[in-house]
N, C-alpha and C positions, 0 to 999 in steps of 0.2 A: 725789395731793392734790386734793381737790375745788376747782373754780374757780367763780366767781360769774357770774350772768347775771340780767338783769332780767326781770320777767314779760313785758314787751312784746317784748324781744329773743327770749325763748323762743317766744312766740306767732308771731312772724315766722319763726323757724327751723322750727317745726313746721307752719306754715300753719293756725293755729287762731285762735279769737276769745276774748277774755277776758270773764268775767262776775264782777262783785262783787270785782274785784281791782285795786288801784292799779298802773298800768303800770310805775312805777318800783320796785316791790318787788324786793329783791335775793334771789335764790334760790341756795343754795350746795350743796345735797345732794339726793339722791333717797332716800326712805324709804317704808316701808309706812304704812298709815293709822294703825296703833297707835303707831308710833315717831315720827310726824311732828311738826314744830314750824313756827314761822312762817317759817323760812328754807328749808324743804324742799318738794319736789314729791312728790306721790303720785298714785295713779290709782284709779278705781272700776272694778272688773272685772266686777261683776254685781249684779243687783238685791238679792241677799241681804246685800250689804255696804252698802246705801244708808244705813241708820241709822248705821253706823259712820262713813261718810263725812260725814254731816250733823254729827256731833259731833267730827270730827277737828280737830286744831290745825294742819293743814298750811297752808302759805302759798299753795299752789296745788294743785288736784286736777284731773287730766286726766279728762274725761268725753266721752261721745259726745252728739250733738245731741238725743237723746231724753230726756236726764237734766236735771232742773232741781233744784238744791240751794238751798234758801232761804237767802240771805245768805252762802253759802259761796263763797270765791274759787275759781273753776273756769276751766279752759281747754278749750273745746269743740274736739275734734279727731276725725278718723276713726281708728278702731282704737286706743283709748286704751292697751291693753297694749303694742302695738308702738311707739307713740309714747313710752311710758314707758321702754321698752328703749333708745330713742335718747337720752332724757334721762340715763339711767344712764351710757351711754357718753360723753356730753358732760361730765357733772359728775364722773365717777369714771373717768377714763382709766387704762388699765393702764400701769404704769410700764415703761419700757424695761429689759431685763435689765442688771444692773450687774455684769459679769464683769471680774475683774482678771487673769485668766490663772493665778491661783493657786488651789489647792484650798480654802484657807481665806481668805476675803476679809480684807484688812487691817483693815477696820472692824468685823469680828466680834469679840466679847468672849468669850474662852474662859477659864474659871476655872482656876487652877493645879491640876494633878493629874487633869484630865479625860483619860480614856483614849480615844484616837481611832485606829481601824484604818486600813489603807491604802485608797486610792481613795474617801475620804470628801470631800464638798464641803460647805462652809458658806458661806452667802450673806452679803451686806452687812448690817451693823447687827444681825446675829443675836447673841443672848446665850445662852451655855451655862453653867449654874451648876455648882458644885462637885459632885463625886461622880458625874457622868454617865459612861456608857460608850457609845461610838458604834462599832458593829461595822463591818467592811469594807463598802464599797459603798453606804453611806447617803448620801442627798442631803437637805440641809437648806437651804431657800430663804431669801430675804431677809426681814428683820424678824421672824424667829421668836424665840420665847422657850422655853427648856427650864429647868424648875426643877431643884432639887437632886435628885440620885440617880436621874435617868432613865436608861433603857437602851433603845437602839434597835438591833435586830438587822439583819442584812444585807439590803439591798434596800429598806429603808424609805425613803419619800419624804415629806417635809413641804413642801408648797407654802408660798409666802410668807405671812407674818403668822400662821402656826399658833402657838398658845400651849399649852404643856404645863405642868401643875402639877408638884408634887414626886412623885418615886418612880413615874413613869409607865413602864410596860414595853410596848413595841410590837414585835411579832414580825415575822418576815421578810416582805418584799414587800407590806407594808401601805402604803396611800396616804392621807394626810390633807390635805384642802384642794383637791382637784381641783374643777373646775367642776361645779355642780349641773346636772341635766338640765332646762334651761329653754329652751323655744322657744315661739314664737307663729306662727300660720299667717297668712301675708300673700301675697296675689296668687299662690296656688298653690305657695308655698314655705314651708318651715319655717325661720324666721329666728331666729337665736340671741338670747336675752335675756342681756345681760352679767351675769356672776356676780362680784361685787366684795367679797363678805364674807370671812369667815375661819372657822377652827375653834378652839374653846377646849376644853381637856380639864382636868378637875380633878385633885386629888391622888389617888394610889394607884389609878389606873386601869390595867387591863391589857387590851390589844387584841391579838387573835389574828392569825395569819398570813393574808395575802391578803384582808384586810378593807379596805373603802373607806369613808371618811367625807367627804362633799362639803362644801365651804365654803358659807356662806350666800349667798343672792342679793344681799343688802344687808348684813345684820348677821351675827351668829355662828350657827354650828351648835355646840351645847353638849353636852358629855358630863360628867355630874356626878361628883363625887368618889366613889371606892370602887366604881364600876361596872366590871363585867367583861364583855368582849365576846369572843366565840369567833371561830374561823376563818371566813373566807368570808361575812362579813356585809356588807350594804350599808346605809348610813345616809345619807339624802338631805339636801338643803340645808334649812337653818333648822329641823332637828329639834332638840328640847330633851329630852335624856335626864336624868332626875333622878339623885340619888345612890344608890349601892349597888344598881343594877339589874343583872340578869343577862340577857344577850342571847346565845342559843345559835346554833350554826352554821347557815349558809344562811338566816338571817333577813333580810328586806328591809323597810326602813322608808321610806315615801314622805315627800315634802316636808312640812314644817311640822307634823309629828306631835309631840305632847308625851307623855312618860312621867313619871308621878309616882315618888317615891322608892320603892325596894325592889320595883319591878315586875319581873316575870319573863316573858320571851318564849322559849318552848321552840323546838326546832329547826324550821327551814323555816316559820317564821311569816311571813305577809305582812301589812302594815298599809297601808291606803290613806291618801291625803293628808289633812291637817288633822284627824285623829282624836286624841282625848285618851284615854290609858289611865291609869286612876287609880292612886294609890299602893297598894302591897302587893297589886296584882292579879296574876293569872297567866293567861297565854294558852298553851293546850296546843299540842303539836307539830302541824305541818301545817295550822294554822288560818289563816283570813284574817279580819282585823279590818276591818270596813267602817263601824262606827259607834262612838261613845264607849263605853268600858268603865268601869263605876263602881268606886270605891275598894274594894279587898278582894275583888273578884269573881274567879271562876275560870270562864273561857270556853274553849270548844273548837269546832271545826268550821268549815264553810264555807257560809254566813257564820258567824263566831263568835257563839255564844250561850251562856247559862248551861250548865255542863257536864252537869247532870242532864237538862236539856231535850234536849241533843244526844244523850246516851246513849239516852233514850227514843225519839227519832226514828229512831236507827239500829236499835234493837231492833225497832221497828215495820216498818222497811224490810226487815229480814231475814226477817220473817214474811210479807211480801207475796207471794212466789212460791207459797207453800203455800196462801194464801187464794185466789189466782187459779186454781190447780189444782182446789181444792175447788169453787169456783163453776162451773168448766167441767164437772166431773162432775155437779153438780146440774142443770145446764142440759141435759146429754145424757140424764139420767134422766127429765127432763120430756118 
């Protein structure tokens, strides 16, 4: 549960100085610039987000001394990203594990008729709706929600606060809600940025074996209804996957990527962070997406580009050795 702190107390805690902010302002949560409100703290990570920071509703934004935001409440600190990580840890402390010594915590709510195999653990305050089937060796953490008709196969792990819609099928050894890969470089070390969000999964989603979906750094990582995810996929923190998408084996999606509805990522696709892939678009196998993909596009290659353009470049490349040999013969003839 988040706790409150005044802007002045936070400034003293971080060793910074306030600008355009009343020192008594109460701050209770850490949020990104887009989700911020008057009670929240955010940070400015780079010049390209300056306009977003200028228009943010955040109660306080961490900046370095080179940044001046006109009329915006800011706290000038060294290394704003690292200081924001400290704010997250301060306002969103990880709860201590609440183990009862029993495999199913007494405060968990299990609907009548739910089938639970041996060596299953269910955490405190978790709700499992009617018609669910939990296979042997599944671990469900605290404050999770499973909608009606879900089925979790052996070895599945749901970290705390994971939320499943109805009729979700998750295959063996898949993990939902592990920490996102978030670090910042401070004084020669990679310091961990706390990951305090969660994973939400819509209705009628199927997730293959050995897949991992990280929880959001602050808010949710979201998987839309009807989406089907294959084996051995990695979906990073704060990704938002639309409805009825297809994500094929060994695909890796970096943080804060968004997929529109009915998008398809074929096998071994890689997507760099903060990219948007439009609705009903398709990315061919072994492609790497490094920039936004328009709605309805078909892209392939590395970097991914329109499929026809990629095929033309590959055809030209295959002719290149013959062209070089021809030029070499002509040079010898001269």
